[in-house]
C-alpha positions as CSV (number, residue, x, y, z in Angstrom):
1,X,0.0,0.0,0.0
2,X,1.3,3.4,-0.9
3,X,-0.6,6.0,1.1
4,X,1.3,9.0,2.4
5,X,0.2,11.9,4.6
6,X,1.4,15.4,3.8
7,X,1.2,18.5,6.0
8,X,-1.0,21.2,4.6
9,X,1.8,23.7,3.8
10,X,3.7,21.0,1.8
11,X,0.6,19.7,0.1
12,X,-0.6,23.1,-1.2
13,X,3.0,24.0,-2.3
14,X,3.0,20.8,-4.4
15,X,-0.5,20.9,-5.8
16,X,0.8,21.0,-9.4
17,X,2.5,17.6,-8.9
18,X,-0.8,15.7,-8.3
19,X,-2.7,14.3,-11.3
20,X,-6.0,14.8,-9.4
21,X,-7.0,16.6,-6.3
22,X,-10.0,14.7,-4.8
23,X,-12.4,16.3,-2.3
24,X,-14.1,13.4,-0.4
25,X,-16.5,15.7,1.4
26,X,-20.2,16.1,0.6
27,X,-21.4,18.2,-2.4
28,X,-22.5,21.2,-0.2
29,X,-19.1,21.3,1.5
30,X,-17.4,21.2,-1.8
31,X,-19.6,23.9,-3.2
32,X,-18.8,26.3,-0.3
33,X,-15.0,26.1,-0.9
34,X,-12.4,23.6,-2.1
35,X,-8.7,23.3,-3.0
36,X,-7.9,24.8,-6.4
37,X,-9.0,22.4,-9.2
38,X,-10.4,19.8,-6.8
39,X,-13.0,17.3,-8.0
40,X,-15.8,16.1,-5.7
41,X,-15.9,12.3,-4.9
42,X,-18.1,12.3,-1.8
43,X,-17.6,9.4,0.6
44,X,-21.0,10.5,2.0
45,X,-23.3,12.9,0.2
46,X,-25.4,15.4,2.1
47,X,-28.4,13.2,2.6
48,X,-26.3,10.3,3.7
49,X,-24.4,12.4,6.2
50,X,-27.8,13.6,7.6
51,X,-29.0,10.0,7.8
52,X,-25.9,8.8,9.6
53,X,-25.9,11.7,12.0
54,X,-29.5,11.1,12.9
55,X,-28.8,7.4,13.5
56,X,-25.8,8.4,15.7
57,X,-28.1,10.5,17.9
58,X,-31.3,8.5,18.0
59,X,-30.0,4.9,18.0
60,X,-26.3,4.5,18.8
61,X,-22.8,5.5,17.5
62,X,-22.1,1.8,16.7
63,X,-25.2,1.6,14.5
64,X,-24.3,4.8,12.8
65,X,-20.8,3.6,12.1
66,X,-22.1,0.4,10.5
67,X,-24.5,2.5,8.3
68,X,-21.7,4.9,7.4
69,X,-19.3,2.1,6.5
70,X,-21.9,0.6,4.2
71,X,-22.6,3.9,2.4
72,X,-18.9,4.8,2.2
73,X,-18.0,1.5,0.7
74,X,-20.8,1.8,-1.9
75,X,-19.8,5.3,-2.8
76,X,-16.1,4.5,-3.1
77,X,-16.9,1.5,-5.4
78,X,-19.0,3.8,-7.6
79,X,-16.1,6.4,-7.8
80,X,-13.6,3.7,-8.8
81,X,-15.9,2.3,-11.4
82,X,-16.7,5.8,-12.8
83,X,-13.3,7.6,-12.5
84,X,-10.5,5.1,-11.8
85,X,-10.6,2.2,-14.2
86,X,-8.9,4.1,-17.0
87,X,-6.2,5.6,-14.8
88,X,-2.6,4.5,-15.4
89,X,-0.4,2.9,-12.7
90,X,1.6,6.2,-12.2
91,X,-1.6,8.3,-11.5
92,X,-1.0,10.2,-8.2
93,X,-4.0,11.8,-6.4
94,X,-4.2,14.0,-3.4
95,X,-7.2,13.2,-1.3
96,X,-8.7,15.3,1.5
97,X,-11.9,15.6,3.6
98,X,-12.9,17.9,6.5
99,X,-10.2,17.0,9.0
100,X,-8.2,14.4,7.1
101,X,-9.9,11.5,8.8
102,X,-12.3,8.7,7.9
103,X,-13.8,10.0,4.7
104,X,-10.5,10.7,2.9
105,X,-8.9,7.8,4.7
106,X,-11.4,5.2,3.4
107,X,-11.0,6.4,-0.2
108,X,-7.2,6.7,0.1
109,X,-7.0,3.2,1.6
110,X,-8.7,1.6,-1.4
111,X,-6.8,3.6,-4.0
112,X,-3.6,2.7,-2.2
113,X,-4.5,-1.0,-2.1
114,X,-5.0,-0.9,-5.9
115,X,-1.4,0.3,-6.2
116,X,-1.7,4.0,-6.8
117,X,0.6,6.4,-5.0
118,X,-1.9,8.3,-2.8
119,X,-1.3,11.4,-0.7
120,X,-3.7,12.4,2.1
121,X,-3.9,16.1,3.2
122,X,-3.0,16.0,6.9
123,X,-5.7,18.0,8.8
124,X,-7.9,18.0,5.7
125,X,-9.7,21.1,4.5
126,X,-9.5,22.8,7.9
127,X,-5.7,22.8,7.7
128,X,-5.8,24.1,4.1
129,X,-8.1,26.9,5.2
130,X,-5.8,27.9,8.0
131,X,-2.9,28.0,5.5
132,X,-4.8,30.1,3.1
133,X,-5.8,32.7,5.8
134,X,-2.2,32.8,7.0
135,X,-0.9,33.3,3.4
136,X,-3.4,36.1,2.7
137,X,-1.8,38.1,5.6
138,X,1.6,38.1,4.0
139,X,1.3,37.4,0.3
140,X,-0.1,40.9,-0.7
141,X,3.0,42.7,0.7
142,X,5.3,40.7,-1.5
143,X,4.0,42.2,-4.7
144,X,4.1,45.5,-6.4
145,X,0.8,47.0,-7.5
146,X,-0.5,49.6,-9.9
147,X,-4.0,50.8,-9.1
148,X,-6.3,51.6,-12.1
149,X,-8.6,54.6,-11.2
150,X,-11.6,55.8,-13.2
151,X,-15.2,56.7,-12.7
152,X,-18.0,54.1,-13.2
153,X,-18.2,53.0,-16.8
154,X,-14.7,54.2,-17.7
155,X,-13.8,50.7,-18.7
156,X,-11.4,49.7,-15.9
157,X,-12.2,46.0,-16.2
158,X,-11.6,46.2,-20.0
159,X,-8.3,47.9,-19.5
160,X,-7.3,45.1,-17.1
161,X,-8.3,42.6,-19.7
162,X,-6.2,44.3,-22.3
163,X,-3.2,44.5,-20.0
164,X,-3.5,40.7,-19.4
165,X,-3.7,40.2,-23.2
166,X,-0.5,42.2,-23.5
167,X,1.3,39.9,-21.1
168,X,0.8,41.7,-17.8
169,X,-0.1,40.4,-14.4
170,X,-3.6,41.3,-13.5
171,X,-5.6,40.8,-10.3
172,X,-9.3,41.1,-11.3
173,X,-11.1,41.2,-8.0
174,X,-14.5,41.6,-9.7
175,X,-14.0,38.5,-11.7
176,X,-12.9,36.5,-8.7
177,X,-15.9,37.7,-6.7
178,X,-18.3,37.4,-9.7
179,X,-19.6,40.9,-9.1
180,X,-19.0,44.2,-10.8
181,X,-18.8,46.1,-7.5
182,X,-21.9,48.4,-7.6
183,X,-25.5,48.0,-6.5
184,X,-26.2,46.8,-10.1
185,X,-23.1,44.6,-10.1
186,X,-24.7,41.2,-10.3
187,X,-27.3,39.7,-12.7
188,X,-30.8,38.9,-11.3
189,X,-30.7,35.4,-9.8
190,X,-27.0,35.1,-9.9
191,X,-25.0,34.3,-6.7
192,X,-21.5,35.2,-5.6
193,X,-19.1,32.5,-4.4
194,X,-18.8,32.1,-0.6
195,X,-16.3,34.3,1.3
196,X,-14.1,31.2,1.7
197,X,-14.1,30.4,-2.0
198,X,-13.4,34.0,-2.9
199,X,-10.4,33.9,-0.5
200,X,-9.2,30.6,-2.0
201,X,-9.4,32.1,-5.5
202,X,-7.5,35.2,-4.4
203,X,-4.8,33.1,-2.7
204,X,-4.4,30.9,-5.7
205,X,-4.0,33.9,-8.0
206,X,-1.6,35.8,-5.7
207,X,0.7,32.8,-5.2
208,X,1.1,32.5,-9.0
209,X,2.4,36.0,-9.5
210,X,6.1,36.9,-10.1
211,X,7.1,39.3,-7.3
212,X,9.6,41.0,-9.7
213,X,6.8,42.2,-12.0
214,X,4.0,44.6,-11.5
215,X,0.4,43.5,-10.7
216,X,-2.4,45.7,-12.1
217,X,-5.6,45.9,-10.0
218,X,-8.7,48.1,-10.0
219,X,-9.4,50.6,-7.3
220,X,-12.0,48.5,-5.4
221,X,-13.4,49.2,-2.0
222,X,-13.1,46.9,1.0
223,X,-16.0,44.9,-0.3
224,X,-16.9,43.5,-3.8
225,X,-20.6,42.9,-3.5
226,X,-21.0,41.0,-0.3
227,X,-17.5,39.7,-0.2
228,X,-14.7,41.3,1.9
229,X,-11.3,41.9,0.5
230,X,-8.6,40.8,2.9
231,X,-7.2,43.7,5.0
232,X,-3.6,43.1,4.0
233,X,-4.5,43.5,0.3
234,X,-6.6,46.6,1.0
235,X,-3.6,48.2,2.7
236,X,-1.4,47.6,-0.3
237,X,-4.0,48.9,-2.7
238,X,-4.5,52.1,-0.7
239,X,-0.8,52.9,-0.8
240,X,0.1,51.8,-4.3
241,X,0.9,54.1,-7.3
242,X,-2.1,54.8,-9.5
243,X,-3.1,55.0,-13.2
244,X,-6.0,57.3,-14.1
245,X,-8.3,56.1,-16.9
246,X,-10.8,58.3,-18.7
247,X,-13.6,57.7,-21.2
248,X,-16.1,60.4,-22.4
249,X,-19.5,60.4,-20.8
250,X,-21.4,59.2,-23.9
251,X,-19.1,56.3,-24.4
252,X,-19.4,55.4,-20.7
253,X,-23.2,55.2,-21.1
254,X,-22.8,53.0,-24.2
255,X,-20.3,50.7,-22.4
256,X,-22.6,50.3,-19.4
257,X,-25.6,49.5,-21.6
258,X,-23.5,46.7,-23.1
259,X,-22.0,45.4,-19.8
260,X,-25.3,45.5,-18.0
261,X,-27.4,44.2,-20.8
262,X,-29.2,41.8,-18.5
263,X,-30.9,44.8,-16.9
264,X,-31.6,46.4,-20.3
265,X,-33.5,43.1,-21.1
266,X,-35.3,43.0,-17.7
267,X,-36.2,46.6,-16.8
268,X,-38.4,45.4,-13.9
269,X,-35.4,43.8,-12.2
270,X,-33.5,47.0,-12.8
271,X,-36.2,49.1,-11.2
272,X,-36.3,46.8,-8.2
273,X,-32.5,46.9,-7.7
274,X,-32.6,50.7,-7.6
275,X,-34.5,50.5,-4.3
276,X,-31.2,50.1,-2.7
277,X,-30.3,53.7,-3.5
278,X,-33.3,55.3,-1.7
279,X,-31.5,55.8,1.5
280,X,-28.7,57.7,-0.3
281,X,-30.6,59.6,-3.0
282,X,-34.2,59.8,-1.6
283,X,-37.4,58.2,-2.6
284,X,-38.5,60.9,-5.1
285,X,-35.2,60.8,-7.1
286,X,-35.1,57.0,-7.1
287,X,-38.7,56.7,-8.1
288,X,-38.0,58.9,-11.1
289,X,-35.1,56.6,-12.1
290,X,-37.3,53.5,-11.6
291,X,-40.0,55.0,-13.9
292,X,-37.3,55.7,-16.6
293,X,-36.2,52.0,-16.3
294,X,-39.8,50.8,-16.7
295,X,-40.3,53.1,-19.7
296,X,-37.2,51.8,-21.4
297,X,-35.4,55.2,-21.2
298,X,-32.1,53.4,-20.5
299,X,-29.7,56.0,-21.8
300,X,-31.5,58.7,-19.8
301,X,-31.4,56.6,-16.7
302,X,-27.7,55.7,-17.0
303,X,-26.8,59.3,-17.6
304,X,-28.7,60.3,-14.5
305,X,-27.1,57.6,-12.4
306,X,-23.7,58.6,-13.4
307,X,-24.0,62.3,-13.1
308,X,-26.2,62.4,-9.9
309,X,-25.0,59.3,-8.0
310,X,-21.9,57.4,-9.2
311,X,-19.6,60.4,-10.2
312,X,-20.2,62.4,-7.0
313,X,-19.6,59.3,-4.9
314,X,-16.4,58.6,-6.8
315,X,-15.2,62.1,-6.4
316,X,-15.7,62.0,-2.6
317,X,-14.4,58.5,-1.8
318,X,-11.3,58.2,-4.0
319,X,-9.2,61.0,-2.5
320,X,-10.1,59.7,1.0
321,X,-9.2,56.1,0.3
322,X,-6.3,56.1,-2.2
323,X,-3.1,58.0,-1.6
324,X,-2.2,58.1,-5.3
325,X,-5.5,59.5,-6.6
326,X,-4.3,63.1,-6.5
327,X,-1.1,62.4,-8.3
328,X,-1.4,59.3,-10.6
329,X,1.8,57.9,-12.2
330,X,0.0,58.2,-15.6
331,X,-3.3,59.4,-17.0
332,X,-4.6,57.6,-20.1
333,X,-7.8,58.0,-22.1
334,X,-9.6,55.9,-24.7
335,X,-12.6,56.3,-26.9
336,X,-14.5,53.1,-26.4
337,X,-13.0,51.2,-29.3
338,X,-10.4,48.3,-29.4
339,X,-7.6,50.3,-31.0
340,X,-7.7,53.1,-28.4
341,X,-8.0,50.6,-25.6
342,X,-4.9,48.8,-26.8
343,X,-3.0,52.1,-27.0
344,X,-4.1,53.0,-23.5
345,X,-2.8,49.7,-22.2
346,X,0.5,50.2,-23.9
347,X,0.8,53.6,-22.4
348,X,0.1,52.2,-18.9
349,X,2.8,49.6,-19.4
350,X,5.3,52.2,-20.6
351,X,4.6,54.4,-17.5
352,X,5.9,51.5,-15.3
């Protein structure tokens, strides 16, 4: 049998060496957060865990262990039949569960008996989670950042995309958080990842950066939608040199119509989402915006939101939160087209 246990720090440092990272927890545990690239092979699914837990409390621990063993054996057999029969002898998986105990151990034992070289994550997901949180306290300070400023609709995310296309390191917090950072920043019915999964994604991205090269990042607040940006990263963002991006108002309106097309198609949902602004802008103003949405007067609404809400908020908050806002390292403008965006990105890179 070739089953080896690895401490969390060593396991996550060697993730790329494993052919498959296997999460033996239930589907809901996996959905909340997981190691990067992990696949879900539950030793017990959610309903089975509930059943075993009930039997543990209402009958006896011994009865529950028998029930659990039967279910785990059945599930492990199904995983092997579905996933393992085509694996070569040198296939090397890393297996983990919640604490590195019975669920991953049962799967690892069978895989090891087959003859595969199996590694178990010591301490399981809990140890991984502690390692991620510890890393997020120190990783941000090892990197050099350039903060992209610009009012709502200026195309900061598009500039980041173009910088990435031109070979630069980009940390796109909105993409990791699956939210565009404003009250309208998520499509109706969509959900952000959990806070834990956001932090896992962030850690995985940060650890892949070259500390000798710049990292470009948008001037986000402490939260992206409902998710909190780690304080150590916020501190680095607030003190980093900045790049100012400008786009004329009419092009900003056109860009926002395109990027928020789900609200253009569902004006009722747009009107409903605007309720969140009543505390800031008053019922009368927001009601007028909601009527414009229902009437399909989208350009008029977007212009009003920019001029009356987003631009004043931006002008007040940025000097207070970002040291470099008053004196950016470079100021670039584009016109809403691909050629000028490419030129703007090249100018940003040249500014260093």
